[in-house]
N, C-alpha and C positions, 0 to 999 in steps of 0.2 A: 535408439530412442527408448526412454523409460517405459517399461511395460506397464507400470502402475498408472502413470499419468496418461499414457496413450490409451489405456482402457477407459479412463474417465472421459476422455474426449470421444472415444468410439461410442460410448453409451449415449451421448448427447451431442448432436452436431452443433448445438448452441454453446457447449462448454468451451472455455478458452484457457490455455495454460500461459501464464506470464512469468517473467523472470524478475525477481525482487532484488535488483542490483543493476548497476550499469552494464550494458552489453559488452563493454570493453573489459570488464572484470572477469567475464566468463572463461576465457582461455587460461588465465592464471589460476582461477579456482579449479577448473577441470584438471589441469596438470598436477596441482597439489593433491587433489582428491585421488587421482589415479596412482600417484606416488605412494599413497598410503594403503594400497591394496595388499592383502595378506599373502597373495601368491599370484603366479603368472596367469592362471586360469581366471581368477577373479578380475585381475586387471584387464584382460582381454574382453571379458564379458561386460564390465563397466564401461570400457572404452566404446564398445559397440552400442551400448544404451545411450551414450552421450553424443555420439557422432552426429546425429541429426536433431539434437535438442534445441540448439539456437543457431539458426542459419538465416539471417536477415536477407541475404542476397538470393535465397531460394525459398520463397514462402510456401511453395507446394510441398517442400520436404520438411521444413522447420516445424517442430512441435510447438515452440514458443511463438505467441502471436502478439505480445506486447511486453512492456517493461515498466516497472515502477521504481522510482527513486524517492529519497527523502533526505533531509539534512544529515541524518545519521549515516546513511549509505554513501552520500557524497563525501562526507568527512572521511569515512573509512577508505573509500576509493582513492582519494587524494593522498591520504597519509600512508597508504600502502606503496605508493610510488612517488616519494617526495621529491626526488631529484629533478625530474622534468618539470614538475609544478613549481619548484623554487625558481628555476630559470624563467618560466613563463611569468611568474609574479614579479621577478626582478625587472623584466622588460616592461611589464605593465606599469609598475611604479615609476620607472624612469620616463615613461611616455606622458605622465601626468604633469601639467604645469604646476599644480598645487596638489601633491599627493595626499590622498585621503584614505584612511584605514577602512572605514565602513564601505566606501565606494569600491575600494580594491577587493574587499571580501565579496561583495555582490558580483563583481566581474569574474572572480574565480568560480563562484557558484554557477553563474550563468554559462561560463565556458564549459564546465562539466556537463551541464544539460545540453549544450550545443553539440558536444562530441557524442553524447549518447543518442541524441535525436538523429544526427548524421548517420550513425551506424545502422539505425532502424529505418531510415528513410526509404531504401529500396523496397522493403516490404510494404510500407505505407503506399508508395506509388503503384506497386504491382497489384494491390488489392483495392485500389480506388479509395483509400482512406479507411477501409474497414479495420485493418490490422496495422501493426507497426507503430502504435502509439507509445510515447514515452511520457510518464507522469513526472512533472517537475513541481515540487512542493514549495509553498510560500514560506518566507522567513518566519519561524515560530515566534520571534520577538514582536511580530505584528499581529498576532493571533486575535487580538481583541479590538483591532482598529480596521473597520471595513474600508475606509477610504485608502489607507496605506496598502492594504492587501489588494484592493482593486488595481491600484497603480502598478504594483509589482506584477500582478497577474497579467495585465495588458502587456507589460514589457516582456514577460516570459513567453507569452503567446506569439510575440513578434519574432522570437529567435528562430523558430522553425515551424512549419505548418503541422508537423506531427507531434508537437508538444501539447500535452493535456495538462491544464493547471490543477494542481492538487491543493484543495482548500480545506481547512480544518472545520470540524463540526461544532463550532461555537456559534452563538447567536450572530456575531459579526460575520462569521464565515458564511452563513446562509444568505445574508445580505449581499456578500461578495459574489456568491454563486449566481444569484439572480442577475446581478449586473454583468458578470462575465458571459453568461449564457445569452443575455440580451445582445451582446456583441458577436454572437456566433462562436464563442470560444468553448472548446470541449473541457469538461471538468471531471475531477475525481474528488469525491468527498472523503476526507480522511479524518483520523482521530474520531472515528465513529464506531459505535458498538451496539447501538440500541434502536429499537423500533421507533421511538419518538424522533430520534435524529433522522432516520430514514424518511419519515413523513415530512419533516422540515425540509429535507433535501428535495423531495418530490415537489413540495409547494414552491420552493425557490426555482427549481428547474422549469416547472410549468409556467411560472410567472415570467422567467427569462425568455422562454420560447414565445410567449405571447408578445413580449416587448420586441423580440427579434422580428416576428411576423409583421408587427405594426410598422417597423422601420424598413421592412424589405430586406432584412439581412439574410444571406444565404446560409442555411444550416444543413445542406445536403451531406456534408462530410463531418457533421457535428456528432458527438456522442457523450454520454455521461455514465459514470460508474459510481456506485456507493460502496466504499470499502468497509466491510464488516471485519474489524480486527479481532477475528474470532478467538484466537488463543489468548488474547489480552483480556477478553471479557471474563473468562474463568480464572485468570490470574489475579483478578481484582480481590485483594485480601479482605475487603469489606464483606464479601459473601461468607467466608469462613468465620469471621468474627460474629456476624449476625446469626449464623447457624449455631455456633457454640453458645451464644447468649440465650438461645431458645431451645437448647437441648435437641437440636435437629442433627442427626447423623448424616453428614454430607461426604460422599465418597468422590474420588477422582473421576469416576464414571459419571456421577451425578453432575459434576461441574461441566464435563464435556457435553452432556445433554442440554445443559443450560445454554451453552454457546450455540449449539445446533438449533435449539428452540427459536432463538432470535432469527437465525438464518431462514428457517422454515416459514416463519411468519412473514418475513420480508419477501421471500420468494412467492408465497401465496398471494400477498397483496399485489405484487407486480402482475401475476397471472390473472388475477380477478379484475384488475382495473386498467391494465395495459400501460402502466407507468413507463415513461421513456428513460428508465434508469436500469442498469444491470448490476446485480450484486457482484462484488469482487472480494474474495476471501483473502485476507492476509494474516500473518502470524500463525500460519498453519503448523500443526504439530503432529509428529508420530507419537504413538502411545507405548508405554512401558508395561509389558505383561506382568511384571512384579507388582504393579499397582492395581491389578485386577482387570486390566483390559484384555479383550479376547482377539484383537486383530491388529492390523498395522496402524490405521489412523481412522478414528471415528469421524473426523472432519471430512475425509474423503468418502468413507463407506456410507455415511448417512446423507450425503448431498449428491450422490451419484444420480445421473439422469436429469439433472437440473440445468437451467439456463444460467450458468454461474461461471465467472472467471476466477481462476486460482492463481494468485501471484506467489511464487515459490522462492523462498530464501535459499541460498546455497546449501545451508545445513540440511534443510528439509529435502532438497533434491538428493543430496548424498544419502540421507537416511532411507528414502524410498528405493533408491537403487540398491543399496546394501541389503535391505530387508524385503525385497520384492516377493520372495517366496512366502512371506507371511500374509500377503494380501488374500483375503477370502473372496469367494465368488461375489461379484458386485451385482446389485439389483437395480435395474434401470428405472424402477419406480421408487427408489429409496427416498428421494427428495420429497415425495408426496406422503410418505408414511408419517403417522403421528408420533410425537414424543410419548414414551410410556406414561400413562396417566398417573401412576403412583409417584414417579419421579417429578412430574410437573407439579403435583399437589405439594410435594415436599419443598420444591423451589419457591412456590408461591408464598411460603411463610417468610421469605427473606425480602425485606424492603428494597434492597439493591437490585434483586432480580425483577421484582414487580416494576420498578422504575424503568428497567431496561426492556421489559417484555410487553408491557401494556401500552397500547397506542397513546394513551393520555398519561403515561407514567411520569413524564417530566415536561416542564415548559422550557422554552428555548434558553431562558436565562439560567437554567439549572444545569445545562449540558456540561459546562466547563467545571462544575463541582463534582461530577460523577467520578467515582474512584478510579476507573480504568483511564479516564481522560487525564486526570491530574498526574497519574503515574507516567503515562506516555509523554505528556507535555514536559515533565521534568527531565525525562531521559533525552528527548529531542533537543531541549535547550542545552543540556550538558554537552551533547555531541556538537552542537552548533558552536559552543564556546571553544571546543577543541580545534575546530577548523578556523575560528577567528584567531585563536592564539597562534596557529601555524602561520596564518597570513601576517599577523602582527610581528612575529619574529623576523620575517623577511622585510616587512615594511620598516621596522625599526633599525634593521641593519643597513638600510639604504637611504633613509630619509630622516633629516633632523626635525621634520615637522610631525613626527609620530605623536599621536594623541592617545589618551586612555581609551579603552574599549567602552562603547556605549551599549549597555544592555537593553536600552529602550528601542534600539533600532534606528535611532536618529543621531546625527552628529551632535556632539556636546558643544 
């Protein structure tokens, strides 16, 4: 078990460690990671750290308590093992009376979610639905169409009881969240970076819970998480451009504090108002001492002790295992400490930081124009196209009815 991540969980019983990839990808990643150990002693130590990292069949032992996926991760997982998927696609295409490319793509995507949910189902059952959730993200091509997202979200939720629908932080996304919650469906708000998005998520969730109560919908196993894509907030190049234009000296540490400031405000709002949403940190990063950082990861060190879920990408897990000796002594009250005043004053000169940090910094129709949102959206669309093209190649090899790809998400 990772000493670093285990310590985060020890400091706060409400902390959760999640895996940011399909659970089926973990054995392959673990073996590749261990193969890169510099010596036998390191390999044995790393192997020991990872032995109980992800054990869905034994939730009392497993450090990981949930899983996140997205179109990029699904594409990476499918393309890493193309052979079995090609065979599955071929059978699926042949079974269709009128083969359709877009329909086949969605079948592939949903099958990947089904397999991930099946792997985590024992944990979900053993814990009464508390843990063992798998987040399945909506098609990014539908990101601005509430009706289409709702339709797909309902379909994803029917695949398995432990599938949580991952909905983008666009204005249409918050409409979708309310509708899905009203049906008792668990949700994960993604492509979200800011306090205004968090408040929009809370409004949507509360509205959905009222709708569910009015209809008599059972929400006893329901839950919601708000994904703060923490590393992507500071990677927003608008912050650096705005600082340069104002002669504000912005260090890598300042950017980290900006990311952490958003989390601390979200965490404080939840504690003060009892919002039924848990913050989930994604895009976690370890820090480079050459850039002036004094520890392993500010994201971990300054959120310790909080009621926070951490979804860890494979590279991040590898980094904290390799560099565990660099972890300073953690403070169980760190989440409650203030951001240094002089850093916050500096950041408040930047319009993009203000928009992300102030509760009224943006209206819902501005969320999709925020720099971090547009950058992530472009990346997710690109990876979706890669998976589409993989399906298209098999589709076109088997069917004379192959049609051009539809970037709108609807058949042409």
